[in-house]
LOLOMI-379791 format. One record per atom (N, C-alpha, C): x, y, z. Coordinates in steps of 0.1 Angstrom, whole numbers, padded with zeros to 4 digits, always signed. Each point is the difference from the previous one (the first is absolute). Layout:
BEGIN
XYZ;...
! end
This chain:
BEGIN
+0214+0058+0676;+0001+0012-0009;+0007+0011+0007;+0010+0005-0006;+0008+0011+0006;-0005+0013-0005;-0001+0010+0009;-0004+0014-0002;+0013+0008+0000;+0002+0008-0010;+0012+0009+0001;-0003+0012+0009;-0003-0003+0012;-0002+0011+0010;+0009-0002+0012;+0002+0010+0008;+0008-0002+0011;-0005+0008+0012;+0004-0004+0012;-0004+0007+0012;+0012+0000+0010;+0002+0011+0007;+0011+0001+0009;-0006+0006+0013;+0002-0006+0011;-0005+0004+0013;+0012+0004+0008;-0002+0011+0008;+0010+0004+0010;-0002-0010+0012;+0010+0000+0008;-0001-0010+0012;-0012+0002+0008;-0006+0011+0001;-0011+0002+0009;-0013-0005-0006;+0000-0003-0013;-0012-0005-0007;-0004-0014+0004;-0013-0003-0001;-0004-0013+0003;+0006-0010-0009;+0000-0012+0004;+0007-0010-0008;-0009-0006-0011;-0013+0002+0001;-0009-0006-0010;-0004+0010-0011;+0001-0004-0012;-0004+0008-0012;-0013-0004-0005;-0008+0010-0004;-0013-0003-0006;+0000+0003-0014;-0005-0010-0009;-0001+0002-0015;-0013+0007-0003;+0001+0011-0006;-0012+0007-0004;+0000+0004-0015;-0011+0003-0006;-0001+0006-0014;-0004+0014+0002;+0010+0009-0004;-0003+0014+0001;-0009+0005-0011;+0001-0006-0012;-0009+0003-0011;+0002-0011-0011;-0008+0001-0010;+0001-0011-0010;+0013+0000-0006;+0006-0012-0001;+0013-0001-0006;+0012+0003+0010;-0002+0004+0012;+0010+0003+0010;+0000-0009+0012;+0011-0005+0003;+0001-0008+0012;+0011+0005+0009;-0003+0002+0014;+0010+0006+0009;+0000-0008+0013;+0011+0001+0007;+0001-0006+0013;+0000+0012+0010;-0009-0001+0010;+0000+0011+0010;+0001-0006+0014;+0004+0007+0009;+0000-0004+0014;-0014+0001+0005;-0004-0009+0009;-0014+0000+0005;-0002+0013+0009;-0012+0003+0001;-0004+0012+0007;+0003-0002+0015;+0007+0009+0007;+0004-0002+0014;-0013+0001+0009;+0000-0007+0011;-0011+0001+0009;+0000+0014+0007;-0011+0004+0005;-0001+0013+0007;+0010+0003+0010;+0004-0011+0007;+0009+0001+0011;+0014+0002-0004;+0002-0003-0013;+0014+0002-0005;+0005+0014+0001;+0012+0002+0002;+0006+0014+0001;+0000+0006-0014;-0002+0013-0001;+0000+0007-0012;+0013-0003-0007;-0001-0002-0013;+0012-0004-0008;+0005+0013-0007;+0013+0001+0000;+0005+0012-0007;+0001-0004-0015;+0004+0010-0008;+0001-0003-0014;+0012-0009-0003;+0009-0002+0010;+0010-0010-0002;-0004-0014+0002;-0012-0001+0007;-0005-0014+0001;-0010-0004-0010;-0003+0008-0010;-0009-0003-0010;+0005-0011-0009;-0008-0009-0005;+0004-0010-0009;+0002+0006-0014;+0011-0004-0006;+0002+0004-0013;-0004-0011-0009;-0006+0004-0011;-0004-0011-0010;+0002+0005-0014;+0000-0009-0009;+0001+0003-0015;-0008-0011-0007;-0004+0004-0012;-0009-0009-0008;+0003+0002-0014;-0001-0010-0009;+0002+0001-0014;-0013+0002-0007;-0010+0004+0007;-0014+0000-0007;+0001+0010-0011;-0008-0003-0011;-0001+0009-0011;-0013+0007+0000;+0000+0013-0002;-0013+0008+0000;-0010-0006-0010;-0012+0001+0003;-0010-0005-0009;+0000+0008-0012;-0001-0007-0012;+0001+0008-0013;-0012+0009-0001;+0003+0012-0005;-0010+0010-0002;-0008-0004-0013;-0012+0004+0000;-0009-0004-0011;+0005+0008-0012;+0001-0007-0012;+0005+0007-0012;-0010+0011-0004;+0006+0011-0003;-0008+0012-0004;-0002-0002-0015;-0013-0001-0003;-0004-0001-0014;+0002+0013-0008;+0007-0001-0011;+0002+0012-0008;-0012+0003-0007;-0004+0013+0000;-0012+0004-0007;+0005+0007-0013;-0006-0005-0011;+0004+0005-0013;-0006+0014-0002;+0008+0009-0002;-0004+0015-0002;-0007+0001-0013;-0011+0006+0000;-0007+0003-0013;+0007+0009-0009;-0001-0001-0013;+0006+0009-0009;-0004+0014+0002;+0008+0010-0003;-0004+0014+0002;-0013+0003-0007;-0009+0007+0007;-0013+0003-0006;-0011-0011+0003;+0005-0011+0006;-0010-0011+0004;-0003-0010-0012;+0007+0002-0011;-0003-0009-0011;+0010-0010-0001;-0003-0013-0001;+0009-0011-0002;+0002-0002-0014;+0012-0004-0004;+0003-0003-0014;-0006-0014-0003;-0007+0000-0012;-0006-0013-0005;+0006-0004-0013;+0001-0013-0002;+0005-0004-0013;-0010+0002-0011;+0004+0004-0011;-0010+0001-0012;-0005-0014-0004;-0013+0000-0004;-0006-0012-0005;+0005-0003-0014;-0002-0013-0004;+0004-0004-0014;-0007+0009-0010;-0013+0003+0003;-0007+0009-0010;+0007+0013-0001;+0004+0006+0011;+0007+0013-0001;+0013-0001-0007;+0007-0010+0003;+0013-0002-0007;-0002-0002-0015;-0011-0007-0004;-0003-0002-0014;-0003+0013-0007;-0006+0009+0008;-0003+0014-0006;+0012+0008-0003;+0012-0005+0005;+0012+0008-0002;+0007-0005-0013;-0005-0011-0005;+0006-0005-0013;-0006+0007-0012;+0009+0004-0009;-0005+0006-0012;-0002-0010-0011;-0011-0006+0000;-0004-0010-0010;-0008+0007-0011;+0005-0002-0013;-0007+0007-0011;-0003-0009-0011;-0010+0005-0008;-0003-0006-0013;+0011+0003-0010;+0005-0010-0007;+0010+0002-0010;-0004-0006-0014;+0008+0004-0010;-0002-0006-0013;+0014-0003-0006;+0003-0012-0004;+0013-0004-0005;+0001+0006-0014;+0009+0009-0002;+0002+0006-0013;+0009-0008-0009;+0010-0007+0006;+0010-0007-0007;+0006-0011+0009;+0002-0012-0004;+0007-0010+0008;+0010-0008-0009;+0011-0004+0007;+0010-0008-0007;+0008-0008+0010;+0007-0010-0005;+0008-0009+0009;+0012+0008+0005;+0003-0002+0013;+0012+0006+0006;+0013-0006-0007;+0009+0008-0005;+0011-0005-0007;+0010-0008+0009;+0000+0002+0013;+0009-0006+0009;-0006-0009+0010;-0013-0003-0001;-0007-0009+0010;-0011-0008-0007;+0002-0013+0000;-0009-0008-0008;-0015+0000+0006;-0001+0003+0012;-0014-0001+0006;-0007+0013+0001;+0006+0011-0005;-0006+0013+0002;-0005+0006-0014;-0011+0007+0002;-0005+0009-0011;+0003+0014+0005;+0002+0009-0010;+0001+0014+0003;-0012+0007-0007;-0007+0008+0008;-0012+0007-0006;+0001+0015+0002;-0006+0007-0009;-0002+0014+0001;-0015+0001+0003;-0004+0006+0012;-0013+0000+0005;-0005+0015+0002;-0011+0003-0006;-0007+0012+0002;-0007+0000+0013;+0004+0008+0010;-0007+0001+0013;-0005+0014+0002;-0003+0008-0011;-0005+0013+0002;+0010+0011+0002;+0013-0003-0002;+0011+0010+0002;+0004+0005-0014;+0009+0010+0000;+0004+0006-0012;+0007-0011-0009;+0008-0009+0006;+0006-0010-0008;-0003-0014+0005;-0001-0010-0008;-0002-0014+0005;+0011-0004+0009;-0004-0009+0010;+0010-0005+0009;+0006-0013-0006;+0013-0002+0003;+0006-0013-0003;-0001-0009+0011;-0006-0012-0002;-0001-0010+0011;+0004-0013-0005;+0007-0007+0008;+0005-0014-0003;-0009-0010+0008;-0004-0011-0007;-0009-0009+0007;+0005-0014-0004;+0000-0009+0011;+0004-0014-0002;-0011-0009-0005;-0005+0003-0012;-0012-0006-0005;+0002-0009-0013;+0013-0002-0004;+0003-0007-0012;-0005-0014+0000;+0001-0007+0011;-0004-0013+0002;-0015-0002+0002;-0008+0011+0000;-0014-0001+0003;-0009+0006-0010;+0005+0010-0007;-0008+0007-0010;+0006+0002-0013;-0006-0003-0011;+0006+0003-0013;+0000+0016-0002;+0010+0005-0006;+0002+0014-0001;-0012+0007-0007;-0007-0008-0009;-0012+0006-0007;-0011+0004+0010;+0000-0006+0012;-0010+0003+0010;+0003+0013+0007;+0012+0004+0000;+0005+0012+0006;-0003+0012-0009;+0003-0002-0013;-0001+0012-0008;-0014+0006+0000;+0000+0014+0003;-0012+0008+0000;-0010-0005+0010;+0004-0007+0010;-0010-0005+0010;-0002+0011+0011;-0011-0001+0006;-0003+0008+0013;+0005-0008+0012;+0007+0007+0008;+0007-0007+0012;-0003+0009+0012;+0005-0006+0012;-0001+0007+0013;+0015+0001+0004;+0004+0012+0004;+0014+0003+0003;+0001+0005+0014;+0009-0006+0008;+0004+0006+0013;+0011+0009-0003;-0003+0013+0001;+0008+0011-0005;+0010+0007+0010;-0002-0002+0013;+0009+0006+0010;+0010-0009+0006;+0006-0009-0007;+0011-0007+0004;+0013+0007-0004;+0011-0002+0007;+0012+0006-0003;+0005-0007-0013;+0006+0008-0009;+0005-0007-0013;+0011-0010+0003;+0000-0010-0008;+0010-0011+0002;+0008-0003-0013;+0012-0002+0001;+0008-0003-0011;-0001-0015-0003;-0005-0004-0011;-0002-0014-0003;+0008-0003-0013;+0011-0006+0003;+0010-0004-0011;+0002+0012-0009;+0003+0011+0005;+0004+0012-0008;-0011+0009-0005;-0013-0004+0003;-0011+0009-0003;-0007+0004+0013;-0003+0013+0001;-0006+0005+0013;-0015-0003-0002;-0006-0007+0010;-0014-0003+0000;-0007+0009+0010;-0010+0007-0005;-0007+0010+0008;-0015-0003+0003;-0002-0011+0008;-0014-0004+0002;-0001-0015-0001;-0012-0005+0002;-0002-0014-0001;-0014-0003-0006;-0001-0009-0010;-0013-0005-0005;-0006-0010+0011;-0012+0002+0004;-0006-0008+0010;-0007-0012-0007;+0002-0012+0006;-0006-0012-0005;-0004-0009+0010;-0008-0010-0004;-0005-0011+0009;+0007-0013-0004;+0003-0008+0011;+0006-0013-0003;-0005-0010+0010;+0000-0013-0005;-0005-0011+0008;+0010-0003+0011;-0003-0010+0008;+0008-0003+0011;+0014-0006-0004;+0000-0007-0011;+0013-0006-0005;+0008+0010-0008;-0006+0011-0003;+0006+0011-0009;+0003-0006-0014;-0008-0009-0004;+0001-0006-0014;-0008+0008-0009;-0011+0006+0005;-0009+0008-0009;+0000+0014+0005;+0002+0010-0009;+0000+0014+0004;-0008+0008-0011;-0009+0008+0005;-0008+0009-0008;+0001+0014+0004;+0001+0010-0009;+0000+0014+0003;-0014+0004+0006;+0001+0009+0010;-0013+0007+0004;-0005+0009-0012;-0012+0001-0002;-0006+0007-0011;-0010+0010+0005;+0002+0013-0003;-0011+0010+0004;-0012-0002-0010;-0011+0004+0005;-0012-0002-0008;+0001+0009-0012;-0008-0003-0011;-0001+0008-0012;-0005+0014+0003;+0007+0009-0005;-0004+0014+0002;+0009+0007+0010;+0009-0007+0007;+0009+0005+0010;+0011+0009-0008;+0003+0011+0006;+0009+0009-0007;+0015-0001+0006;+0010-0001-0009;+0014-0001+0005;+0003+0012+0009;+0006-0003+0012;+0003+0011+0009;-0010+0001+0012;-0012-0006-0002;-0010+0001+0011;+0005-0009+0012;-0001+0005+0012;+0004-0007+0012;-0010-0010+0004;+0005-0012+0003;-0008-0012+0004;-0002+0001+0015;-0012-0004+0005;-0002+0000+0015;-0007-0013+0003;-0002-0002+0014;-0007-0012+0005;-0012+0005+0008;-0011-0008-0003;-0013+0004+0008;-0011+0004-0010;-0009+0008+0005;-0012+0004-0007;+0003+0011-0010;-0009+0003-0009;+0001+0011-0009;+0002+0014+0008;-0007+0001+0011;+0000+0012+0008;+0013+0003+0006;+0009-0010+0002;+0013+0001+0006;+0011+0006-0009;-0004+0002-0013;+0010+0006-0009;+0004+0014+0005;-0009+0008+0004;+0003+0013+0005;+0007+0001+0013;+0001-0012+0007;+0006+0000+0013;+0014-0006+0000;+0006-0001-0012;+0014-0006-0001;+0010+0010+0007;+0010-0006+0006;+0011+0007+0005;+0010+0003-0011;+0008+0011+0003;+0011+0002-0010;+0010-0011+0001;+0005-0004-0011;+0009-0011-0001;+0013+0003+0008;+0006-0010+0005;+0013+0002+0007;+0011+0001-0011;+0012+0005+0004;+0011+0002-0009;+0006-0014-0002;+0007-0003-0011;+0008-0013-0001;+0008-0003+0012;+0008+0011+0005;+0008-0003+0012;-0008-0004+0012;-0012+0006+0002;-0008-0005+0011;-0005-0013-0001;-0004-0004-0013;-0005-0014-0002;+0010-0010+0003;+0013+0003-0004;+0011-0009+0003;+0003+0000+0015;+0002+0012+0006;+0004+0001+0014;-0010-0006+0010;-0013+0002-0003;-0010-0005+0010;-0006-0014-0005;+0006-0005-0010;-0004-0013-0005;-0015-0001-0003;-0005+0010-0006;-0015+0001-0002;-0005-0011-0010;+0007-0002-0011;-0005-0010-0009;+0001-0014+0007;+0011-0003+0007;+0001-0012+0007;-0011-0003+0010;-0005+0010+0006;-0011-0001+0010;-0013-0002-0007;-0002+0006-0012;-0013-0002-0007;-0001-0012-0008;+0010-0004-0007;+0000-0011-0010;-0006-0012+0005;+0003-0005+0012;-0006-0013+0005;-0015+0000+0001;-0006+0012-0001;-0015+0001+0002;-0007+0001-0014;+0008+0000-0010;-0006+0001-0014;-0002-0014-0006;-0012-0001-0006;-0003-0013-0007;-0011+0002-0010;-0004-0011-0007;-0012+0001-0008;-0011-0009+0005;-0012+0005-0001;-0012-0008+0004;-0003-0011-0010;-0011-0007+0003;-0005-0011-0009;-0004+0006-0013;-0004+0013-0001;-0004+0006-0013;+0012+0007-0006;+0012-0003+0005;+0013+0006-0006;+0002+0015+0003;-0008+0006+0008;+0001+0014+0003;+0012+0001+0011;+0008+0010-0002;+0011+0002+0010;-0005+0008+0011;+0004-0005+0013;-0005+0006+0012;+0012+0002+0010;-0003+0010+0009;+0008+0001+0012;-0008-0005+0012;+0002-0011+0005;-0009-0006+0010;-0013-0003-0007;-0010+0008+0002;-0012-0002-0007;-0004+0013-0008;+0009+0009+0000;-0002+0013-0008;+0004-0001-0014;-0008+0002-0010;+0004-0002-0014;+0009+0011-0004;+0009-0003-0009;+0009+0009-0006;-0008+0006-0012;+0000+0013-0002;-0008+0005-0010;+0005+0013-0006;-0005+0003-0012;+0001+0013-0007;-0014+0006-0001;-0001+0012-0006;-0013+0006-0002;-0009-0008-0009;+0006-0009-0008;-0008-0008-0009;-0004-0014+0006;+0005-0003+0012;-0004-0012+0006;+0011-0008+0006;-0002-0012+0005;+0010-0008+0007;+0012-0005-0009;+0011-0002+0005;+0012-0005-0007;-0001-0015+0001;+0005-0008-0010;-0001-0014+0000;+0011-0006-0007;+0001-0014+0000;+0009-0007-0008;-0009-0009-0009;+0006-0007-0009;-0007-0008-0010;-0007-0012+0005;+0007-0008+0008;-0006-0013+0004;+0004-0005+0014;+0010+0006+0006;+0005-0005+0013;-0008+0005+0012;-0006-0009+0007;-0007+0004+0012;+0007-0006+0013;-0002+0007+0011;+0008-0004+0012;+0015+0002-0002;+0004+0009-0008;+0014+0001-0004;+0007+0011+0008;+0013-0001+0002;+0006+0012+0007;+0003+0011-0011;+0001+0012+0005;+0002+0011-0009;+0014+0006+0004;+0008+0003-0010;+0013+0007+0003;+0004+0008-0012;
! end
């Protein structure tokens, strides 16, 4: 094995070299220690040596994450908190008709407690006869950004339950006695007064609030709509669908 080291002795140096390890990872060749009787050596008689040893790596310094100002770390909102930012309301379909430019769409005018009914387009033609829509109580997601659907601006979404194959779809229904415009919430009756203010349509879109909440919505065996295990409700009771249980809600 060759060591990339070198040694050079002046003529007065002893002829024998000694191999020593100066430190871990370093190899050097030095002249042997002279006997006491040897004459003092001048600096010209010193052995010169070199070595290709690499200094031992220093221990990596672990970076310490600085706490946020004030000592509070940012935490992600829970699904329940995000759901509280959705403006889900009781609605009543005032009028419904087929979209003139889209075979699968209905157009509805829906009373959601505002000065004028909202216009909403729904892809329900293949699932519900129009008679079931007329004058029906519905649940509306009201803080979505308006969308242009084949020439008609849709301002909201009717919420419905569907089975895994999406062959059967049923509208969510607020219990009898629910008032159009009332905000729907999740949890116990007492949590009605603890609702957050709804986010703006821009915030719902930018922060993908609906996309974060929707996978956690479903119907139970009794067809009541829930978020996780928290029932969707109005002041009159839980929201439900007609017959689909274990269904996804969207």
